[in-house]
ROMARSE-178952 format. One record per residue (C-alpha): residue in one letter; y, z, x. Coordinates in steps of 0.001 Angstrom, whole numbers, padded with zeros to 6 digits, always signed. Each point is the difference from the previous one (the first is absolute). Layout:
BEGIN
aYZX
...
***
This chain:
BEGIN
m+173250-091281-016763
a-002714-000851+002540
e-000849+003772+000107
d-000356+000057-003836
q-002328-003046+000193
s-002049+001742+002808
v-000372+003191-002256
s-001118-002165-002904
a-002459-001945+002026
a-001449+003264+001397
l-000351+001450-003508
e-001653-003213-001160
d-002452+000146+002904
a-000783+003588-000786
c-000720-000786-003629
k-002352-002848+001077
l-001764+002276+002379
a-000400+002609-002706
d-001392-002555-002454
a-002539-000931+002711
g-000965+003624+000267
r+001431+000378+003441
h+001872+003126-000828
i+000446+001420+003562
e+001673-003260+001116
a+002093-000073-003113
l+001195+003531+000581
a+000849-000898+003573
k+002148-002837-001377
l+001656+002260-002479
q+000798+002519+002611
v+001775-002715+002018
v+002152-000809-002983
l+000844+003631-000714
k+000862+000667+003608
n+002663-002680-000352
d+000858+000944-003647
p-001111+003615-000783
e+001293-000257-003577
n-001661-003240-000921
i-001308+000896-003548
e-002431-002872-000205
a-001609+000874+003363
i-000237+003615-001014
y-001597-001075-003264
q-002557-002226+001842
r-000705+002777+002404
a-000706+002297-002944
m-002450-002462-001301
m-001702-000303+003458
r-000199+003713+000348
w-001588+000263-003557
y-002560-002600+000791
r-000873+001934+003264
g-000442+003279-001941
e+003201+001565+001430
d+000872+001378-003456
e+002743+002484+000936
r+001823-002357+002374
a-000268-002714-002767
i+001563+002330-002505
e+002820+000809+002422
d+000768-003677+000481
f-000155-000809-003857
s+002310+002898-000493
t+002443-001345+002538
v-000055-003327-001730
i+000689+001721-003378
k+002769+001994+001447
a+001708-003116+001191
n-000812-002003-003196
s-000718+002224-003065
r-001055-003005-001985
h-002690-001280+002351
t-002794-000215-002502
k-002668-000982+002485
a+000735+003053+002147
y-000472+002224-002996
h-003119-001785-001023
h-001557+000193+003420
r+001011+003489+000591
a-001725+000815-003256
s-003177-001608+001238
v+000105+002074+003224
y+000371+003202-002107
v-003087-001095-001953
d-001900-000385+003312
i+000937+003608+001010
d-000870+001227-003570
d+003486+000967-000877
f-000151-001651-003420
e+003055+001635-001531
e+002307-001397+002692
a-001808-003351-000447
i+000840-000069-003662
l+003589+000900+000680
n+000351-002912+002484
y-001795-002601-002239
s+002249+001230-002864
k+003087-000575+002142
a-001121-003492+000912
i-000519-000751-003796
e+003373+001584-000826
i+001701-002427+002440
d-002154-002964-001140
e-001547+000438-003421
n-002048-003184+000563
y-001581+001137+003228
f-003647-000901-000644
d-001515+001646+003058
a+001763+003271-000643
y-001549+000203-003505
l-003421-000666+001367
g+000563+002664+002761
r+001340+002661-002328
g-002759-000756-002528
t-002635+000437+002599
t+001597+003332+001130
f-000063+001205-003600
a-003594-001016-000246
i-000795+002029+003158
l+001593+003065-001655
n-001980-000756-003174
r+003123-000687-001942
m-001598-002982-001645
d+002429-000572-002994
e+002926-000378+002602
a-002234-002244+002138
i-000890-002192-002911
a+003676-000344-000956
d+000936-001049+003578
y-002809-002536+000162
q+001046-001394-003416
r+003528-000530+001414
a-001457-001708+003079
i-002038-002268-002344
q+003164-000918-001947
l+001695-000930+003291
q-003004-001953+001323
p-002450-000925-002813
d-002104-002028+002451
s-000759+003035+002263
a-003661+000615+000032
t+000647+003167+001981
a+002309+001543-002661
f-002642-000606-002728
q-002729+001477+002173
l+002001+003095+000709
q+000922+000567-003542
g-003704-000489-000925
a-000931+002627+002535
a+002561+002363-001529
w-001313-000560-003490
q-003443+000565+001389
s+001031+003335+001451
n+001525+000820-003304
g-003372-000534-001651
d+001046-003069-001977
h-002630-002387+001266
h+000598-002696-002694
k+003752-000408+001133
a-001184+000092+003621
i-002357-002853-000657
e+002845-001988-001603
n+001999+000436+003155
f-002868-000812+002267
n-000737-003250-001994
k+003567-001120+000530
s-000176+000898+003686
i-003232-001945+000500
s+001508-003011-001709
l+002865+000083+002436
d-002065+000675+002998
p-003845-000519-000492
e-000749+000628+003734
d+001015+003710+000014
f-003272+001970+000238
n+001804+003215-000664
t+000998-000989-003542
f-003532-000971-000888
l-001151+003285+001407
r+002606+001982-002079
r-000882-002024-003176
a-003612+000896+000595
f+000833+003658+000212
s+001597-000269-003454
y-002958-001855-001494
k-002396+002586+001524
a+002109+002875-001487
l-000203-001730-003460
d-003842-000278+000579
e+000233-003763+000018
n-002366-000250+002906
q-000892-003663-000263
k+003730-000967+000334
a+000377+002607+002781
v-002933-001534+001916
h+001611-003425-000320
d+003268+001224+001445
y-001615+002025+002824
t-001881-003112+000867
q+003197-002028+000098
a+001598+002685+002283
i-002958-000094+002320
s+000064-003793+000186
l+003613+000372+001179
k-000796+002945+002397
n-003684+000226+000674
d+000256+003324+001964
c+001812+001823-002868
h-001795+003299-000192
p+001705+001246-003290
a-000983-003252-001827
l-003679+000305+001194
l-000199+003684-000880
n+001508-000421-003483
r-001979-003130-000727
a-003113+002025+000842
q+001047+002634-002475
s+000684-002566-002817
l-003350-001761+000743
l-001686+003325-000248
k+001531+000500-003524
l-001343-003462-000966
g-003439+001106+001106
r-000089-002650+002813
f-001430+002531+002449
r-001067-002294+002735
d+003265-001863+000127
s+001739+003386-000016
l-002099+001271+002970
k+000907-003257+001980
d+003753+000732-000486
f-000392+003652+001054
d-001956-001225+003085
q+002732-002480+000839
a+002814+002453-000532
l-001759+002444+002356
s-000487-002669+002569
i+003789-000182+000075
d+000607+003680+000006
p-003302+001871+000802
e+001676+003409-000141
h+001628-000292-003351
a-001196+003197-001719
f+000756-001030-003564
t-001882-003276+000334
l-003020+001763+001432
c+000121+002445-002922
e+000224-002812-002601
r-002953-001860+001653
g-001847+003300-000155
y+000433+000085-003869
l-001081-003611-000238
l-003173+000755+002003
q-000662+002806-002498
q+000145-002482-002834
l-002630-002013+001945
r-001966+003306+000344
n+000277-000344+003820
h+000686+003644+000469
d-000902+000248+003655
q+002613-002684+000947
a+002480+001483-002465
i-000264+003315+001814
e+000575-001778+003316
d+003215-001467-001360
f+001231+003303-001540
t-000740+001760+003267
h+001849-002586+002078
s+002912+000219-002394
l+000107+003844+000330
r-000094-000284+003840
i+003233-001968-000298
d+001559+002082-002786
p-001651+003327-000462
t+002301+000793-002919
m-001200-002784-002233
a-001383+001817-003004
k-001143-003305-001584
a-002420-000609+002921
r-001304+003546-000320
r-000737-000549-003667
g-001632-003308+000735
r-002201+001476+002675
a-000883+002960-002281
i-001206-002438-002709
s-002230-001959+002488
f-001472+003262+001388
t-000676+001042-003549
k-001739-003293-000775
l-002164+000399+003086
g-000905+003540-000905
n+001884+001634+002901
g+001454+002895-001802
e+001174+001924+003030
r+002237-002818+001137
a+001139-000859-003458
v+001112+003513-000729
a+001794+000194+003469
d+001985-003155-000811
v+000960+001038-003513
q+001297+003373+001309
m+002010-001891+002560
a+001404-002427-002509
m+001066+002996-002230
a+001832+001493+003047
l+001758-003275+000629
d+000841-000888-003620
p-000344+003159-002124
d+001750-001479-003057
s-002021-003173-000242
a-001947-000370-003225
e-002328-002499+001717
t-000882+002614+002571
s-000400+002687-002504
d-002343-002177-002122
l-002051-000892+003062
r-000349+003630+000987
e-001444+000714-003423
y-002370-002877+000289
v-001177+001010+003589
y-000418+003625-000901
a-001862-000843-003168
r-002291-002126+002132
f-000379+002352+002993
g+001835+003237-000654
q-002838+001784-001729
y-002337-000908+002883
y+002444+001379+002567
d+000224+003145-002032
a-003872+000059-000084
i-000266-000501+003781
a+002512+002907+000626
d-001691+002333-002526
n-003548-000748+001147
s+000971+000239+003634
r+001394+003429-000682
i-003236+001075-001789
i-002047-001390+002957
k+002084+002054+002441
e-000232+003101-001989
q-003624-000237-001187
g-001779-002189+002562
d-002949-001914-001301
d+001153-000690-003585
l-001894-003134-000911
a+002125-000666-003239
a+003149+000139+002167
y-001393-002511+002515
f-001209-002287-002742
d+003376+000052-001890
r+001950-000471+003236
g-002400-002868+000953
y+000643-001668-003299
a+003694+000333+000389
y-000120-001526+003516
l-002139-002808-001546
e+002707-000792-002611
i+002880-000048+002478
g-001773-002266+002450
e-000902+002601+002724
y-003621-001336+000189
e-001108+001543+003237
k+001257+003482-001200
a-001847-000534-003279
v-003226-000750+001837
h+000449+003107+002124
d+000428+002176-003113
f-002931-001549-002018
s-002197+000243+003068
f+000672+003788+000138
v-001036+000274-003638
i-003120-002120+000546
t-000903+002072+003070
k-000069+003043-002083
n-001591-001712-003137
s-001904-003168+000747
e-000650-000644-003619
d+003664-000071-001183
a-000113-003435-001672
k+003763-000012-000630
a+000753+000683+003651
l-002326-002697+001080
c+001575-002548-002428
n+003451+000922+001170
r-000851-000130+003697
g-001650-003375-000708
n+003261-001187-001571
a+001996+001115+003149
f-002505-001883+002200
i+000535-003159-002221
k+003766+000323+000659
i-000543+000375+003732
g-002246-003077-000092
n-003218+001725+001081
y-002337-001357-002677
r-003275+001074+001435
l+001033+003740+000032
a+001529-000531-003498
l-003317-001397-001210
n-001857+002901+001353
d+002115+002477-001785
l+000025-001904-003322
n-003843-000433+000112
r-000264+003853+000166
a+002710+000413-002648
v-001769-002370-002419
d-003333+001855+000585
l+001534+003370-000547
g+002343-000983-002903
p-001411-003089-001780
w+002410+000796-002957
d+003080-000777+002147
a+001431-003392-000774
v+002433+000199+002927
a-002819+000320+002490
w-001766-003010-001537
n+003042-002128+000038
n+000956+000851+003505
r-003437-000609+001373
g+000025-003443-001850
a+003253-000803+001786
i-001651+000789+003375
h-002909-002103-000784
a+002437-002886-000715
k+001814+000638+003181
l-003346-000263+001881
g-000895-003295-001949
d-002787+001464-002092
f+001117-001123-003484
e-003175+000683-001794
k+000169+003673+000936
a+003738-000075-000840
l-000698-001366-003427
n-002611+002615-000663
d+002352+002892+000997
h+002865-001338-002074
d-002320-000375-003041
k-000781+003732+000402
a+003715+000954+000410
i+000982-001767-003112
a-002858+001467-001948
r+001312+003397+000863
d+003716-000673-000531
g+001213-003240-001506
s+003721+000920-000022
h+001046-001126+003587
a+001300-003510+000718
i-001069+000203+003618
y-003644+000494-001047
f-000043-003268-001942
f+002021-001781+002696
n-002501+000995+002669
r-003008-001034-002048
a+001640-003330-000894
f+000634-000578+003754
a-003732+000501+000691
l-000873-002370-002786
v+002110-002790+001451
q-001665+000422+003369
l-003387-000248-001759
q+001324-003234-001759
q-000087+001649-003459
d+003496-001165-000838
a-000179+000133-003777
r-001107+003735+000046
a+002710+000608+002594
i+002648-001410-002260
e-000952+002478-002690
d+000334+002881+002441
f+003347-001227+001394
t+001252-000353-003564
r-000936+003601-000764
s+001661+001112+003195
i+003158-001832-000944
e-000067+001701-003450
l-000076+003372+001671
d+002542-000965+002780
p+002048-003004-001095
d+002337+000152+003081
n-002780-000601+002595
a+000760-003273+001731
q-003429+000025+001668
a-001839+000058-003210
f+001732-003045-001333
a-000466-001730+003447
q-003663+000724+000135
r-000588-000999-003656
g+001838-003224+000863
l-002384-000591+002913
a-002962+000560-002330
y+001413-002558-002411
y+000408-002364+002989
n-003651+000368+000851
l-000873-000891-003618
r+002476-003005+000262
q+002122+001381-002908
f+003103-001100+001675
d+002594+000663-002711
d-001139+003590-000369
c-000102+000327+003732
l+003622-001183+000311
d+001168+002322-002617
d-001544+002951+001904
l+001191-001034+003383
n+003617-000540-001212
h-000079+003440-001705
a-001329+001639+003164
l+002782-001650+002065
k+002543+001156-002515
l-001233+003590+000563
n-000277-000457+003747
p+001316-003159+001550
e-002233+000483+003040
e-003216+000772-001553
p-002729-001187+002440
a-001833-003267-000847
c+002067-000786-002990
h+002069-002699+001682
f-003190-001619+001471
y-001902-000158-003323
r+003012-001106-001865
a+000421-002822+002471
s-003649-000906-000408
v+000489-000177-003858
h+003041-002112+000508
l-001908-002316+002295
h-002740-000309-002721
q+002669-000807-002558
k+001501-002567+002335
l+003347+001925+000225
y+000256-000724+003671
l+003520+001073+000596
n-000826+003410-001530
s-003171+000325+002059
l+001873-000974+003103
d+002551+002743-000629
d-002561+002717-000642
f-002264-000924+003073
a+003282+000134+002034
h+000627+003464-001246
v-003457+001060+001157
l+000547-001515+003396
e+003251+001675+000315
a-001766+003364-000392
n-003009-001074+002109
p+000246-003061+002198
a-003613+000490+001042
d-001366-000765-003570
s-002032-003163+000579
a-000842-000394-003711
a+003724-000004-000771
w+000647-002661+002672
y-002807-001979-001609
g+001501+000234-003501
h+003480-000779+001411
g-001520-003151+001700
v-001669-001118-003232
s+003288+000406-001867
n+001960-001977+002581
m-002658-002798-000254
k+000331-000196-003788
l+003744-000234+000367
g-000353-002843+002532
r+001281+002083+002862
f-002726-001110+002406
q+001579+001048+003281
r+000534+003498-001329
a-003636+000005-001230
v-001141-001016+003441
d+001968+003007+001487
d-001511+002353-002618
f-003646-001121+000703
t+000606+000246+003707
q+000821+003626-000611
v-003242+000475-001941
i-002016-001719+002795
a+001650+002212+002655
m-001239+003103-001803
d-003480-001496-000988
r-001270-002723+002269
k-003031-000472-002332
n+001816-000714-003168
i-001351-003365-000998
r+002096-000408-003097
a+003242+000426+002008
y-001040-002731+002433
l-000728-002352-002902
l+003321+000728-001753
r+001953-000356+003179
a-001804-003374+000512
d+001038-001116-003474
s+003657+001063+000805
y-000024-001836+003410
k-001375-003179-001873
s+002903+000341-002485
l+002345+000048+002950
g-001609-003123+001502
r-001491+001900+002857
d-003550-001361-000321
d-001012+000992+003626
r+000631+003658-000736
a-001599-000239-003466
t-003176-001361+001595
m+000006+002763+002614
d+000170+002659-002817
r-002761-001651-002075
d-002270-000163+003094
k+000616+003660+000580
a-000781+000863-003566
r-003284-002021+000164
a-000984+001806+003310
l+000682+003481-001675
e-002010-000996-003026
a-002899-001155+002347
d+000065+003389+001799
q-000087+001809-003347
d-003002-002077-001153
a-001859+000671+003332
a+000794+003748-000232
s-001402+000237-003450
a-003048-002137+000695
***
């Protein structure tokens, strides 16, 4: 009797040690029991559990099998042996063992869950759903059973039924981030992205380092057109896992939407370093190279994408697009290179090859070929015009101006030469000359949107905004998808204080391109004028997010905070302005007013004194 009590006590101690995670000590206790009683089934069962927890799968199976041999109706041994078989990917044996446990006890809840999960792993979703349903009948308050059945419906493609299950699971356990995450997946699949964002946000609030929630919320925000919020989520997801190739690739596509192709290429390239087989990243990089005019790299990426994913309709369509954009130029380069090799100084071949290089973004090579033509024929106006264009692309405006001066003199009928020379004058700040050249370009050819846009830009710089609006309007008629034309016309309306028309144009420009330069700043300024201070605050914040060194945006942000009664924030904003511009009298005065509203009269007096001293310096300098 005493010996039985000692064995029972040792078993109880072993179980307590196991519950505390002290498996080695628990095993030692069990070994003592089994040394005294080698056929103690409970000890063998507990040792099997310890071995399973420690990852000793084969030995655990041996022990569970010993228990089952001694007691063929030991449901837990069947159940846990099934779980070990799942761990070693022997799913059919797992199903047999779960089924045996259920055969012995048809109300064995955990066995239904385990077998259902194994069916789900094997993609036998109808059987999984049936097992989860039986588990729900046995325990209708089990959040886990509803969640697992929802996941099975999700895998089966029935997202509406999945959401019903997830709703029930959340009502039973509102703290399980995984259920919110799964329900968000279903909302996203149904294109209900606003609801998806809500659930991803809930999941993140419960587990803030949840990479899948951040990644998928970024994708849903992107579909909702909330590009900046989407970018923040991609950035945070990558801060958790910087080497996640798919996240890098997806952020690359977002950066494309923002027309930031250089950074998009960096993301696609990083993604491909991690996973060189990712055809989607190859396609994305090919698109960005195409947008930047780098035909050689675009074609190379498209060819690699085709090799990786030859049956993809997306890749096939992209190949057609890239080859339509660049293919003819590559053919021209190959053909003319052959002619040059065979015939030597063939000026037409050099000209045509130079033009092809210009079109695919190989500007240095274009300059080389046009220079050869010009060396042989210094009065070739077309070669001079095209070499000038190549110099513009390289950023050498003085050399471009020299070439286009000669091109205009030699071919005064050529609208392209006049337009491009006007653009150079604008780059160099000579807007009167730019206007004169654009007038001549339009007089010769009034069918190009860019000619009207360029003339309108010069008119704005010359403070002729009403005329500029007419030209921007004509440019938009010729090219209604040009976000810059709407943005610049909006700025012209702003200069004329026609704020409603200005807002219409700025909003349309941002719809076409959410990151169109200056739109957020001027829209914020209009909102400030209309006393919509929360709106102006939001737009100025957007500007500062992109460029924290924009002192004018800090100033507008400060004014908005003042109008909203947020005086300490206004002080901080004007302090930023003053740090960038120590002679900004208006910033000192407004910071003084903000300090006064905070009851800090001493600081207010100091700022007013500083403003008066600056005004005195200005008066003295102008005297």
